[in-house]
N, C-alpha and C positions, 0 to 999 in steps of 0.2 A: 468511386468504387466502380468496376466494370460489370456491366450487365451480363448475366449468363446467356448462352446462345439460345435461340429460339428452337422449338421443335421443328419447323420448316427448314431452318438452317442446318440442323443436325441430320434431317432426312436428306437434304441435298448433298451433304458431305458423304453420307453413307452410299447414296446412288453413285456418286462420282468415284468412289472407291471399289464399287462392286459392279461396274458396267459389263463384265463378263457374264453376269447372270441375268442381265435384263434384255428382255426380247420385245417390249412394247412400252411406248411412252405416251400413246394417244389418250389415255385417261387422265392424264395430268392437266391442270389448269394452265392457261398460257403464261401467267406471270411466274410460276414455278419453272415451266419449260425455259423461259428466257433466263432466269437466274442460274438453272442448271447448264445450259448452253454457254453462258458467259463465264461460269466457273470452270467448265470443261476447257474452254480456250485458254483461261488464265493458267490452267495447271498443265497445259500442253498435251492433253489426252485425247484430242480430236484425231480421229482416224476414219477410214472409210466406213467401218461398221457402225461407229457411233453416229457419224453424219447420216447414214441411212435411217437409223433409228428416229432422229429428229425430223428428217424429211418425211418419213412415213406417217407422221402425226397429222399432216395436211393442215396445220394451224397457220393462218395467214401471217401473223405476227413472226413466227419462227422462220417461215420460208422468206419473207421480205428481209429479216435479219441476216440470214445466210446469203441472200442475194446482195445486200448492201456491203457485205464484207468480201464479195466477189469470191466465194468458196464454191468450188465446182467439184463434181465427181470425176474421178480418174477414169478414163475409158480406155482400157487395155485392149488392144487388138487380139483377136482370137486367131491363133496360128494353127494350121494342120497338125494332127498328132500322128500321122502315119505318112510315109513316103510311098506314093503310088501315083500312077499315071492317071487314075480314075479319081476325080474330084468331084 
């Protein structure tokens, strides 16, 4: 017989489905952050906003995991918004 999902597993699934309303992950323990990050990658939901949430935690294991996967921020150039001779 199959075991029911754990409360931690259900919480991670809920967070994965509701990233739009999450603004801070720094209070989570590292083992939960690593599992959430792995599931985010597996689900194909990693974008710039979510990556910033994980980087903002400043947890060493998360930062080294991101670095080991060679995931980088996209640096978009800032273009002038007006056409003028004065810049």
